N, CA, C and O atoms as a Maestro MAE file, in Angstrom:
{
 s_m_m2io_version
 :::
 2.0.0
}

f_m_ct {
 s_m_title
 :::
 protein
 m_atom[312] {
  # First column is atom index #
  i_m_mmod_type
  r_m_x_coord
  r_m_y_coord
  r_m_z_coord
  i_m_residue_number
  s_m_chain_name
  s_m_pdb_residue_name
  s_m_pdb_atom_name
  i_m_atomic_number
  :::
  1 25 -23.801 15.072 -2.749 1 A "MET " " N  " 7
  2 3 -22.573 15.221 -2.013 1 A "MET " " CA " 6
  3 2 -21.480 15.672 -2.979 1 A "MET " " C  " 6
  4 15 -21.287 15.081 -4.042 1 A "MET " " O  " 8
  5 25 -20.787 16.705 -2.597 2 A "LYS " " N  " 7
  6 3 -19.753 17.263 -3.450 2 A "LYS " " CA " 6
  7 2 -18.400 17.096 -2.769 2 A "LYS " " C  " 6
  8 15 -18.240 17.412 -1.591 2 A "LYS " " O  " 8
  9 25 -17.443 16.602 -3.516 3 A "ILE " " N  " 7
  10 3 -16.097 16.397 -2.973 3 A "ILE " " CA " 6
  11 2 -15.169 17.436 -3.586 3 A "ILE " " C  " 6
  12 15 -15.070 17.561 -4.807 3 A "ILE " " O  " 8
  13 25 -14.495 18.175 -2.721 4 A "LYS " " N  " 7
  14 3 -13.532 19.157 -3.192 4 A "LYS " " CA " 6
  15 2 -12.124 18.578 -3.049 4 A "LYS " " C  " 6
  16 15 -11.744 18.086 -1.986 4 A "LYS " " O  " 8
  17 25 -11.373 18.646 -4.123 5 A "ILE " " N  " 7
  18 3 -9.980 18.218 -4.085 5 A "ILE " " CA " 6
  19 2 -9.136 19.464 -4.296 5 A "ILE " " C  " 6
  20 15 -9.198 20.107 -5.344 5 A "ILE " " O  " 8
  21 25 -8.367 19.782 -3.306 6 A "ARG " " N  " 7
  22 3 -7.543 20.972 -3.398 6 A "ARG " " CA " 6
  23 2 -6.200 20.632 -4.000 6 A "ARG " " C  " 6
  24 15 -5.688 19.523 -3.842 6 A "ARG " " O  " 8
  25 25 -5.637 21.611 -4.697 7 A "ARG " " N  " 7
  26 3 -4.344 21.432 -5.328 7 A "ARG " " CA " 6
  27 2 -3.262 21.133 -4.296 7 A "ARG " " C  " 6
  28 15 -2.338 20.364 -4.560 7 A "ARG " " O  " 8
  29 25 -3.383 21.748 -3.116 8 A "LYS " " N  " 7
  30 3 -2.411 21.523 -2.044 8 A "LYS " " CA " 6
  31 2 -2.461 20.076 -1.569 8 A "LYS " " C  " 6
  32 15 -1.422 19.493 -1.257 8 A "LYS " " O  " 8
  33 25 -3.647 19.494 -1.510 9 A "SER " " N  " 7
  34 3 -3.787 18.102 -1.086 9 A "SER " " CA " 6
  35 2 -3.117 17.156 -2.072 9 A "SER " " C  " 6
  36 15 -2.451 16.199 -1.676 9 A "SER " " O  " 8
  37 25 -3.299 17.430 -3.350 10 A "ILE " " N  " 7
  38 3 -2.680 16.588 -4.374 10 A "ILE " " CA " 6
  39 2 -1.167 16.733 -4.321 10 A "ILE " " C  " 6
  40 15 -0.442 15.748 -4.464 10 A "ILE " " O  " 8
  41 25 -0.684 17.959 -4.117 11 A "THR " " N  " 7
  42 3 0.755 18.190 -4.019 11 A "THR " " CA " 6
  43 2 1.342 17.457 -2.823 11 A "THR " " C  " 6
  44 15 2.414 16.861 -2.923 11 A "THR " " O  " 8
  45 25 0.641 17.499 -1.688 12 A "ASN " " N  " 7
  46 3 1.111 16.785 -0.497 12 A "ASN " " CA " 6
  47 2 1.132 15.276 -0.725 12 A "ASN " " C  " 6
  48 15 2.046 14.590 -0.268 12 A "ASN " " O  " 8
  49 25 0.128 14.761 -1.431 13 A "LEU " " N  " 7
  50 3 0.066 13.327 -1.714 13 A "LEU " " CA " 6
  51 2 1.208 12.899 -2.628 13 A "LEU " " C  " 6
  52 15 1.821 11.854 -2.410 13 A "LEU " " O  " 8
  53 25 1.495 13.697 -3.646 14 A "ILE " " N  " 7
  54 3 2.601 13.385 -4.551 14 A "ILE " " CA " 6
  55 2 3.924 13.409 -3.788 14 A "ILE " " C  " 6
  56 15 4.771 12.537 -3.982 14 A "ILE " " O  " 8
  57 25 4.099 14.403 -2.925 15 A "LYS " " N  " 7
  58 3 5.324 14.486 -2.123 15 A "LYS " " CA " 6
  59 2 5.449 13.265 -1.205 15 A "LYS " " C  " 6
  60 15 6.541 12.727 -1.027 15 A "LYS " " O  " 8
  61 25 4.326 12.833 -0.625 16 A "TYR " " N  " 7
  62 3 4.349 11.666 0.254 16 A "TYR " " CA " 6
  63 2 4.804 10.420 -0.494 16 A "TYR " " C  " 6
  64 15 5.636 9.663 0.007 16 A "TYR " " O  " 8
  65 25 4.262 10.203 -1.692 17 A "PHE " " N  " 7
  66 3 4.627 9.017 -2.459 17 A "PHE " " CA " 6
  67 2 6.055 9.085 -2.989 17 A "PHE " " C  " 6
  68 15 6.685 8.046 -3.193 17 A "PHE " " O  " 8
  69 25 6.577 10.291 -3.217 18 A "ARG " " N  " 7
  70 3 7.977 10.410 -3.640 18 A "ARG " " CA " 6
  71 2 8.935 10.059 -2.518 18 A "ARG " " C  " 6
  72 15 10.014 9.523 -2.773 18 A "ARG " " O  " 8
  73 25 8.561 10.352 -1.282 19 A "GLU " " N  " 7
  74 3 9.435 10.071 -0.145 19 A "GLU " " CA " 6
  75 2 9.195 8.700 0.469 19 A "GLU " " C  " 6
  76 15 10.052 8.198 1.195 19 A "GLU " " O  " 8
  77 25 8.067 8.091 0.200 20 A "ASN " " N  " 7
  78 3 7.722 6.780 0.748 20 A "ASN " " CA " 6
  79 2 7.445 5.824 -0.403 20 A "ASN " " C  " 6
  80 15 6.298 5.604 -0.791 20 A "ASN " " O  " 8
  81 25 8.514 5.266 -0.933 21 A "TRP " " N  " 7
  82 3 8.423 4.441 -2.133 21 A "TRP " " CA " 6
  83 2 7.565 3.203 -1.945 21 A "TRP " " C  " 6
  84 15 6.951 2.734 -2.903 21 A "TRP " " O  " 8
  85 25 7.505 2.666 -0.743 22 A "GLY " " N  " 7
  86 3 6.769 1.435 -0.520 22 A "GLY " " CA " 6
  87 2 5.284 1.624 -0.286 22 A "GLY " " C  " 6
  88 15 4.540 0.644 -0.244 22 A "GLY " " O  " 8
  89 25 4.835 2.859 -0.133 23 A "ALA " " N  " 7
  90 3 3.428 3.115 0.192 23 A "ALA " " CA " 6
  91 2 2.443 2.514 -0.816 23 A "ALA " " C  " 6
  92 15 1.462 1.906 -0.389 23 A "ALA " " O  " 8
  93 25 2.653 2.652 -2.134 24 A "PRO " " N  " 7
  94 3 1.691 2.046 -3.062 24 A "PRO " " CA " 6
  95 2 1.607 0.522 -2.918 24 A "PRO " " C  " 6
  96 15 0.530 -0.058 -3.053 24 A "PRO " " O  " 8
  97 25 2.736 -0.117 -2.646 25 A "PHE " " N  " 7
  98 3 2.727 -1.575 -2.484 25 A "PHE " " CA " 6
  99 2 2.018 -1.981 -1.191 25 A "PHE " " C  " 6
  100 15 1.338 -3.006 -1.151 25 A "PHE " " O  " 8
  101 25 2.175 -1.195 -0.156 26 A "ILE " " N  " 7
  102 3 1.507 -1.510 1.114 26 A "ILE " " CA " 6
  103 2 0.005 -1.267 0.994 26 A "ILE " " C  " 6
  104 15 -0.787 -2.011 1.573 26 A "ILE " " O  " 8
  105 25 -0.396 -0.239 0.251 27 A "ILE " " N  " 7
  106 3 -1.816 -0.005 -0.005 27 A "ILE " " CA " 6
  107 2 -2.394 -1.152 -0.828 27 A "ILE " " C  " 6
  108 15 -3.501 -1.619 -0.559 27 A "ILE " " O  " 8
  109 25 -1.636 -1.608 -1.840 28 A "ALA " " N  " 7
  110 3 -2.082 -2.753 -2.643 28 A "ALA " " CA " 6
  111 2 -2.184 -4.001 -1.782 28 A "ALA " " C  " 6
  112 15 -3.098 -4.805 -1.964 28 A "ALA " " O  " 8
  113 25 -1.250 -4.173 -0.838 29 A "PHE " " N  " 7
  114 3 -1.302 -5.305 0.091 29 A "PHE " " CA " 6
  115 2 -2.620 -5.314 0.851 29 A "PHE " " C  " 6
  116 15 -3.277 -6.350 0.956 29 A "PHE " " O  " 8
  117 25 -3.003 -4.156 1.379 30 A "MET " " N  " 7
  118 3 -4.248 -4.084 2.154 30 A "MET " " CA " 6
  119 2 -5.464 -4.389 1.290 30 A "MET " " C  " 6
  120 15 -6.379 -5.090 1.721 30 A "MET " " O  " 8
  121 25 -5.470 -3.858 0.063 31 A "GLY " " N  " 7
  122 3 -6.591 -4.135 -0.842 31 A "GLY " " CA " 6
  123 2 -6.683 -5.608 -1.214 31 A "GLY " " C  " 6
  124 15 -7.769 -6.188 -1.226 31 A "GLY " " O  " 8
  125 25 -5.536 -6.206 -1.518 32 A "LEU " " N  " 7
  126 3 -5.539 -7.630 -1.871 32 A "LEU " " CA " 6
  127 2 -5.942 -8.503 -0.690 32 A "LEU " " C  " 6
  128 15 -6.619 -9.517 -0.861 32 A "LEU " " O  " 8
  129 25 -5.528 -8.110 0.497 33 A "LEU " " N  " 7
  130 3 -5.896 -8.895 1.676 33 A "LEU " " CA " 6
  131 2 -7.389 -8.804 1.966 33 A "LEU " " C  " 6
  132 15 -8.001 -9.787 2.384 33 A "LEU " " O  " 8
  133 25 -7.976 -7.637 1.748 34 A "ILE " " N  " 7
  134 3 -9.433 -7.491 1.898 34 A "ILE " " CA " 6
  135 2 -10.146 -8.346 0.859 34 A "ILE " " C  " 6
  136 15 -11.147 -8.997 1.160 34 A "ILE " " O  " 8
  137 25 -9.622 -8.340 -0.372 35 A "GLY " " N  " 7
  138 3 -10.197 -9.191 -1.414 35 A "GLY " " CA " 6
  139 2 -10.088 -10.662 -1.073 35 A "GLY " " C  " 6
  140 15 -11.017 -11.431 -1.318 35 A "GLY " " O  " 8
  141 25 -8.952 -11.061 -0.505 36 A "ALA " " N  " 7
  142 3 -8.774 -12.460 -0.107 36 A "ALA " " CA " 6
  143 2 -9.761 -12.844 0.987 36 A "ALA " " C  " 6
  144 15 -10.317 -13.942 0.977 36 A "ALA " " O  " 8
  145 25 -9.974 -11.930 1.932 37 A "ALA " " N  " 7
  146 3 -10.943 -12.206 3.004 37 A "ALA " " CA " 6
  147 2 -12.349 -12.354 2.437 37 A "ALA " " C  " 6
  148 15 -13.118 -13.203 2.889 37 A "ALA " " O  " 8
  149 25 -12.684 -11.535 1.453 38 A "TYR " " N  " 7
  150 3 -14.000 -11.641 0.823 38 A "TYR " " CA " 6
  151 2 -14.166 -12.992 0.135 38 A "TYR " " C  " 6
  152 15 -15.166 -13.680 0.342 38 A "TYR " " O  " 8
  153 25 -13.189 -13.370 -0.682 39 A "TYR " " N  " 7
  154 3 -13.306 -14.648 -1.392 39 A "TYR " " CA " 6
  155 2 -13.281 -15.840 -0.440 39 A "TYR " " C  " 6
  156 15 -13.896 -16.871 -0.714 39 A "TYR " " O  " 8
  157 25 -12.582 -15.704 0.659 40 A "LEU " " N  " 7
  158 3 -12.590 -16.769 1.654 40 A "LEU " " CA " 6
  159 2 -13.967 -16.879 2.296 40 A "LEU " " C  " 6
  160 15 -14.434 -17.979 2.589 40 A "LEU " " O  " 8
  161 25 -14.617 -15.736 2.513 41 A "SER " " N  " 7
  162 3 -15.934 -15.753 3.156 41 A "SER " " CA " 6
  163 2 -17.013 -16.355 2.260 41 A "SER " " C  " 6
  164 15 -17.992 -16.909 2.759 41 A "SER " " O  " 8
  165 25 -16.841 -16.252 0.930 42 A "ILE " " N  " 7
  166 3 -17.841 -16.850 0.046 42 A "ILE " " CA " 6
  167 2 -17.482 -18.276 -0.356 42 A "ILE " " C  " 6
  168 15 -18.202 -18.918 -1.121 42 A "ILE " " O  " 8
  169 25 -16.357 -18.763 0.169 43 A "GLY " " N  " 7
  170 3 -16.019 -20.165 -0.024 43 A "GLY " " CA " 6
  171 2 -15.071 -20.471 -1.159 43 A "GLY " " C  " 6
  172 15 -14.859 -21.641 -1.478 43 A "GLY " " O  " 8
  173 25 -14.501 -19.472 -1.773 44 A "ASN " " N  " 7
  174 3 -13.561 -19.705 -2.868 44 A "ASN " " CA " 6
  175 2 -12.141 -19.696 -2.306 44 A "ASN " " C  " 6
  176 15 -11.420 -18.705 -2.417 44 A "ASN " " O  " 8
  177 25 -11.755 -20.818 -1.701 45 A "ASP " " N  " 7
  178 3 -10.476 -20.909 -0.994 45 A "ASP " " CA " 6
  179 2 -9.272 -20.766 -1.927 45 A "ASP " " C  " 6
  180 15 -8.283 -20.120 -1.578 45 A "ASP " " O  " 8
  181 25 -9.360 -21.364 -3.099 46 A "LYS " " N  " 7
  182 3 -8.212 -21.350 -4.007 46 A "LYS " " CA " 6
  183 2 -7.882 -19.921 -4.441 46 A "LYS " " C  " 6
  184 15 -6.718 -19.521 -4.413 46 A "LYS " " O  " 8
  185 25 -8.886 -19.158 -4.839 47 A "TYR " " N  " 7
  186 3 -8.662 -17.776 -5.270 47 A "TYR " " CA " 6
  187 2 -8.233 -16.903 -4.089 47 A "TYR " " C  " 6
  188 15 -7.411 -16.002 -4.256 47 A "TYR " " O  " 8
  189 25 -8.779 -17.159 -2.905 48 A "ALA " " N  " 7
  190 3 -8.392 -16.406 -1.703 48 A "ALA " " CA " 6
  191 2 -6.926 -16.639 -1.371 48 A "ALA " " C  " 6
  192 15 -6.213 -15.703 -1.012 48 A "ALA " " O  " 8
  193 25 -6.475 -17.874 -1.489 49 A "ASN " " N  " 7
  194 3 -5.066 -18.170 -1.222 49 A "ASN " " CA " 6
  195 2 -4.142 -17.494 -2.233 49 A "ASN " " C  " 6
  196 15 -3.069 -17.008 -1.874 49 A "ASN " " O  " 8
  197 25 -4.564 -17.465 -3.496 50 A "THR " " N  " 7
  198 3 -3.762 -16.802 -4.519 50 A "THR " " CA " 6
  199 2 -3.655 -15.306 -4.232 50 A "THR " " C  " 6
  200 15 -2.572 -14.729 -4.319 50 A "THR " " O  " 8
  201 25 -4.783 -14.680 -3.889 51 A "LEU " " N  " 7
  202 3 -4.763 -13.256 -3.567 51 A "LEU " " CA " 6
  203 2 -3.915 -12.976 -2.330 51 A "LEU " " C  " 6
  204 15 -3.186 -11.985 -2.288 51 A "LEU " " O  " 8
  205 25 -4.006 -13.830 -1.341 52 A "ALA " " N  " 7
  206 3 -3.209 -13.650 -0.127 52 A "ALA " " CA " 6
  207 2 -1.717 -13.778 -0.440 52 A "ALA " " C  " 6
  208 15 -0.895 -13.073 0.146 52 A "ALA " " O  " 8
  209 25 -1.373 -14.669 -1.354 53 A "GLU " " N  " 7
  210 3 0.027 -14.823 -1.744 53 A "GLU " " CA " 6
  211 2 0.545 -13.558 -2.432 53 A "GLU " " C  " 6
  212 15 1.643 -13.090 -2.133 53 A "GLU " " O  " 8
  213 25 -0.248 -13.009 -3.352 54 A "TYR " " N  " 7
  214 3 0.146 -11.760 -4.008 54 A "TYR " " CA " 6
  215 2 0.200 -10.600 -3.007 54 A "TYR " " C  " 6
  216 15 1.042 -9.710 -3.119 54 A "TYR " " O  " 8
  217 25 -0.696 -10.625 -2.042 55 A "ALA " " N  " 7
  218 3 -0.674 -9.593 -1.004 55 A "ALA " " CA " 6
  219 2 0.623 -9.665 -0.214 55 A "ALA " " C  " 6
  220 15 1.226 -8.635 0.089 55 A "ALA " " O  " 8
  221 25 1.046 -10.854 0.116 56 A "TYR " " N  " 7
  222 3 2.285 -11.029 0.858 56 A "TYR " " CA " 6
  223 2 3.478 -10.519 0.059 56 A "TYR " " C  " 6
  224 15 4.365 -9.876 0.620 56 A "TYR " " O  " 8
  225 25 3.511 -10.800 -1.263 57 A "TYR " " N  " 7
  226 3 4.605 -10.303 -2.094 57 A "TYR " " CA " 6
  227 2 4.631 -8.777 -2.099 57 A "TYR " " C  " 6
  228 15 5.697 -8.167 -2.021 57 A "TYR " " O  " 8
  229 25 3.457 -8.168 -2.191 58 A "ASN " " N  " 7
  230 3 3.390 -6.707 -2.160 58 A "ASN " " CA " 6
  231 2 3.871 -6.161 -0.831 58 A "ASN " " C  " 6
  232 15 4.524 -5.118 -0.794 58 A "ASN " " O  " 8
  233 25 3.568 -6.837 0.249 59 A "LEU " " N  " 7
  234 3 4.015 -6.376 1.561 59 A "LEU " " CA " 6
  235 2 5.532 -6.439 1.669 59 A "LEU " " C  " 6
  236 15 6.159 -5.503 2.166 59 A "LEU " " O  " 8
  237 25 6.120 -7.529 1.211 60 A "VAL " " N  " 7
  238 3 7.585 -7.668 1.275 60 A "VAL " " CA " 6
  239 2 8.254 -6.579 0.438 60 A "VAL " " C  " 6
  240 15 9.207 -5.950 0.897 60 A "VAL " " O  " 8
  241 25 7.770 -6.350 -0.776 61 A "ILE " " N  " 7
  242 3 8.342 -5.308 -1.633 61 A "ILE " " CA " 6
  243 2 8.147 -3.938 -0.994 61 A "ILE " " C  " 6
  244 15 9.065 -3.118 -0.991 61 A "ILE " " O  " 8
  245 25 6.959 -3.686 -0.455 62 A "GLY " " N  " 7
  246 3 6.668 -2.399 0.161 62 A "GLY " " CA " 6
  247 2 7.537 -2.112 1.366 62 A "GLY " " C  " 6
  248 15 8.034 -0.995 1.518 62 A "GLY " " O  " 8
  249 25 7.728 -3.091 2.220 63 A "VAL " " N  " 7
  250 3 8.564 -2.887 3.406 63 A "VAL " " CA " 6
  251 2 10.020 -2.673 3.000 63 A "VAL " " C  " 6
  252 15 10.706 -1.833 3.583 63 A "VAL " " O  " 8
  253 25 10.498 -3.420 2.011 64 A "ALA " " N  " 7
  254 3 11.877 -3.233 1.541 64 A "ALA " " CA " 6
  255 2 12.067 -1.830 0.970 64 A "ALA " " C  " 6
  256 15 13.069 -1.174 1.254 64 A "ALA " " O  " 8
  257 25 11.116 -1.373 0.175 65 A "LEU " " N  " 7
  258 3 11.218 -0.027 -0.392 65 A "LEU " " CA " 6
  259 2 11.100 1.049 0.683 65 A "LEU " " C  " 6
  260 15 11.768 2.079 0.600 65 A "LEU " " O  " 8
  261 25 10.263 0.824 1.684 66 A "GLN " " N  " 7
  262 3 10.161 1.782 2.788 66 A "GLN " " CA " 6
  263 2 11.481 1.874 3.539 66 A "GLN " " C  " 6
  264 15 11.905 2.962 3.929 66 A "GLN " " O  " 8
  265 25 12.127 0.741 3.740 67 A "PHE " " N  " 7
  266 3 13.412 0.730 4.427 67 A "PHE " " CA " 6
  267 2 14.455 1.511 3.623 67 A "PHE " " C  " 6
  268 15 15.227 2.288 4.186 67 A "PHE " " O  " 8
  269 25 14.471 1.300 2.313 68 A "ILE " " N  " 7
  270 3 15.413 2.010 1.456 68 A "ILE " " CA " 6
  271 2 15.138 3.512 1.470 68 A "ILE " " C  " 6
  272 15 16.066 4.314 1.568 68 A "ILE " " O  " 8
  273 25 13.865 3.892 1.372 69 A "SER " " N  " 7
  274 3 13.556 5.327 1.388 69 A "SER " " CA " 6
  275 2 13.831 5.935 2.757 69 A "SER " " C  " 6
  276 15 14.167 7.115 2.847 69 A "SER " " O  " 8
  277 25 13.694 5.154 3.818 70 A "TYR " " N  " 7
  278 3 14.038 5.638 5.157 70 A "TYR " " CA " 6
  279 2 15.528 5.931 5.250 70 A "TYR " " C  " 6
  280 15 15.939 6.933 5.835 70 A "TYR " " O  " 8
  281 25 16.327 5.052 4.670 71 A "ILE " " N  " 7
  282 3 17.775 5.274 4.673 71 A "ILE " " CA " 6
  283 2 18.121 6.501 3.824 71 A "ILE " " C  " 6
  284 15 18.966 7.306 4.216 71 A "ILE " " O  " 8
  285 25 17.478 6.645 2.673 72 A "LYS " " N  " 7
  286 3 17.788 7.744 1.763 72 A "LYS " " CA " 6
  287 2 17.353 9.101 2.322 72 A "LYS " " C  " 6
  288 15 18.126 10.059 2.307 72 A "LYS " " O  " 8
  289 25 16.122 9.180 2.812 73 A "TYR " " N  " 7
  290 3 15.593 10.471 3.256 73 A "TYR " " CA " 6
  291 2 15.771 10.718 4.748 73 A "TYR " " C  " 6
  292 15 15.517 11.828 5.217 73 A "TYR " " O  " 8
  293 25 16.194 9.729 5.492 74 A "GLY " " N  " 7
  294 3 16.424 9.900 6.930 74 A "GLY " " CA " 6
  295 2 15.135 9.817 7.717 74 A "GLY " " C  " 6
  296 15 14.042 10.006 7.182 74 A "GLY " " O  " 8
  297 25 15.281 9.536 8.977 75 A "GLY " " N  " 7
  298 3 14.113 9.368 9.817 75 A "GLY " " CA " 6
  299 2 13.878 10.517 10.772 75 A "GLY " " C  " 6
  300 15 12.757 10.684 11.253 75 A "GLY " " O  " 8
  301 25 14.903 11.325 11.069 76 A "ASP " " N  " 7
  302 3 14.703 12.412 12.029 76 A "ASP " " CA " 6
  303 2 14.310 13.671 11.300 76 A "ASP " " C  " 6
  304 15 15.033 14.184 10.445 76 A "ASP " " O  " 8
  305 25 13.149 14.149 11.664 77 A "GLU " " N  " 7
  306 3 12.704 15.432 11.118 77 A "GLU " " CA " 6
  307 2 12.537 16.429 12.238 77 A "GLU " " C  " 6
  308 15 11.802 17.406 12.096 77 A "GLU " " O  " 8
  309 25 13.208 16.197 13.348 78 A "GLU " " N  " 7
  310 3 13.072 17.088 14.487 78 A "GLU " " CA " 6
  311 2 14.056 18.210 14.436 78 A "GLU " " C  " 6
  312 15 14.075 19.057 15.330 78 A "GLU " " O  " 8
  :::
 }
 m_bond[311] {
  # First column is bond index #
  i_m_from
  i_m_to
  i_m_order
  :::
  1 1 2 1
  2 2 3 1
  3 3 4 2
  4 3 5 1
  5 5 6 1
  6 6 7 1
  7 7 8 2
  8 7 9 1
  9 9 10 1
  10 10 11 1
  11 11 12 2
  12 11 13 1
  13 13 14 1
  14 14 15 1
  15 15 16 2
  16 15 17 1
  17 17 18 1
  18 18 19 1
  19 19 20 2
  20 19 21 1
  21 21 22 1
  22 22 23 1
  23 23 24 2
  24 23 25 1
  25 25 26 1
  26 26 27 1
  27 27 28 2
  28 27 29 1
  29 29 30 1
  30 30 31 1
  31 31 32 2
  32 31 33 1
  33 33 34 1
  34 34 35 1
  35 35 36 2
  36 35 37 1
  37 37 38 1
  38 38 39 1
  39 39 40 2
  40 39 41 1
  41 41 42 1
  42 42 43 1
  43 43 44 2
  44 43 45 1
  45 45 46 1
  46 46 47 1
  47 47 48 2
  48 47 49 1
  49 49 50 1
  50 50 51 1
  51 51 52 2
  52 51 53 1
  53 53 54 1
  54 54 55 1
  55 55 56 2
  56 55 57 1
  57 57 58 1
  58 58 59 1
  59 59 60 2
  60 59 61 1
  61 61 62 1
  62 62 63 1
  63 63 64 2
  64 63 65 1
  65 65 66 1
  66 66 67 1
  67 67 68 2
  68 67 69 1
  69 69 70 1
  70 70 71 1
  71 71 72 2
  72 71 73 1
  73 73 74 1
  74 74 75 1
  75 75 76 2
  76 75 77 1
  77 77 78 1
  78 78 79 1
  79 79 80 2
  80 79 81 1
  81 81 82 1
  82 82 83 1
  83 83 84 2
  84 83 85 1
  85 85 86 1
  86 86 87 1
  87 87 88 2
  88 87 89 1
  89 89 90 1
  90 90 91 1
  91 91 92 2
  92 91 93 1
  93 93 94 1
  94 94 95 1
  95 95 96 2
  96 95 97 1
  97 97 98 1
  98 98 99 1
  99 99 100 2
  100 99 101 1
  101 101 102 1
  102 102 103 1
  103 103 104 2
  104 103 105 1
  105 105 106 1
  106 106 107 1
  107 107 108 2
  108 107 109 1
  109 109 110 1
  110 110 111 1
  111 111 112 2
  112 111 113 1
  113 113 114 1
  114 114 115 1
  115 115 116 2
  116 115 117 1
  117 117 118 1
  118 118 119 1
  119 119 120 2
  120 119 121 1
  121 121 122 1
  122 122 123 1
  123 123 124 2
  124 123 125 1
  125 125 126 1
  126 126 127 1
  127 127 128 2
  128 127 129 1
  129 129 130 1
  130 130 131 1
  131 131 132 2
  132 131 133 1
  133 133 134 1
  134 134 135 1
  135 135 136 2
  136 135 137 1
  137 137 138 1
  138 138 139 1
  139 139 140 2
  140 139 141 1
  141 141 142 1
  142 142 143 1
  143 143 144 2
  144 143 145 1
  145 145 146 1
  146 146 147 1
  147 147 148 2
  148 147 149 1
  149 149 150 1
  150 150 151 1
  151 151 152 2
  152 151 153 1
  153 153 154 1
  154 154 155 1
  155 155 156 2
  156 155 157 1
  157 157 158 1
  158 158 159 1
  159 159 160 2
  160 159 161 1
  161 161 162 1
  162 162 163 1
  163 163 164 2
  164 163 165 1
  165 165 166 1
  166 166 167 1
  167 167 168 2
  168 167 169 1
  169 169 170 1
  170 170 171 1
  171 171 172 2
  172 171 173 1
  173 173 174 1
  174 174 175 1
  175 175 176 2
  176 175 177 1
  177 177 178 1
  178 178 179 1
  179 179 180 2
  180 179 181 1
  181 181 182 1
  182 182 183 1
  183 183 184 2
  184 183 185 1
  185 185 186 1
  186 186 187 1
  187 187 188 2
  188 187 189 1
  189 189 190 1
  190 190 191 1
  191 191 192 2
  192 191 193 1
  193 193 194 1
  194 194 195 1
  195 195 196 2
  196 195 197 1
  197 197 198 1
  198 198 199 1
  199 199 200 2
  200 199 201 1
  201 201 202 1
  202 202 203 1
  203 203 204 2
  204 203 205 1
  205 205 206 1
  206 206 207 1
  207 207 208 2
  208 207 209 1
  209 209 210 1
  210 210 211 1
  211 211 212 2
  212 211 213 1
  213 213 214 1
  214 214 215 1
  215 215 216 2
  216 215 217 1
  217 217 218 1
  218 218 219 1
  219 219 220 2
  220 219 221 1
  221 221 222 1
  222 222 223 1
  223 223 224 2
  224 223 225 1
  225 225 226 1
  226 226 227 1
  227 227 228 2
  228 227 229 1
  229 229 230 1
  230 230 231 1
  231 231 232 2
  232 231 233 1
  233 233 234 1
  234 234 235 1
  235 235 236 2
  236 235 237 1
  237 237 238 1
  238 238 239 1
  239 239 240 2
  240 239 241 1
  241 241 242 1
  242 242 243 1
  243 243 244 2
  244 243 245 1
  245 245 246 1
  246 246 247 1
  247 247 248 2
  248 247 249 1
  249 249 250 1
  250 250 251 1
  251 251 252 2
  252 251 253 1
  253 253 254 1
  254 254 255 1
  255 255 256 2
  256 255 257 1
  257 257 258 1
  258 258 259 1
  259 259 260 2
  260 259 261 1
  261 261 262 1
  262 262 263 1
  263 263 264 2
  264 263 265 1
  265 265 266 1
  266 266 267 1
  267 267 268 2
  268 267 269 1
  269 269 270 1
  270 270 271 1
  271 271 272 2
  272 271 273 1
  273 273 274 1
  274 274 275 1
  275 275 276 2
  276 275 277 1
  277 277 278 1
  278 278 279 1
  279 279 280 2
  280 279 281 1
  281 281 282 1
  282 282 283 1
  283 283 284 2
  284 283 285 1
  285 285 286 1
  286 286 287 1
  287 287 288 2
  288 287 289 1
  289 289 290 1
  290 290 291 1
  291 291 292 2
  292 291 293 1
  293 293 294 1
  294 294 295 1
  295 295 296 2
  296 295 297 1
  297 297 298 1
  298 298 299 1
  299 299 300 2
  300 299 301 1
  301 301 302 1
  302 302 303 1
  303 303 304 2
  304 303 305 1
  305 305 306 1
  306 306 307 1
  307 307 308 2
  308 307 309 1
  309 309 310 1
  310 310 311 1
  311 311 312 2
  :::
 }
}
């Protein structure tokens, strides 16, 4: 299986992250929450709770940054 990464795709991704400051934190939130669910399923409650706590912090930071970037770049593109 061969994966092609086009220069235009990378440029669009960079532009997206420049305009949506909270996106990396929200992506990290989702990853940490999946990790917490995994550790909870294998019975490691303490580590799952710690990961869930860090996930929550990432979500709060991500939403705050998204709100700020929404104010800065505006919401209407029509």
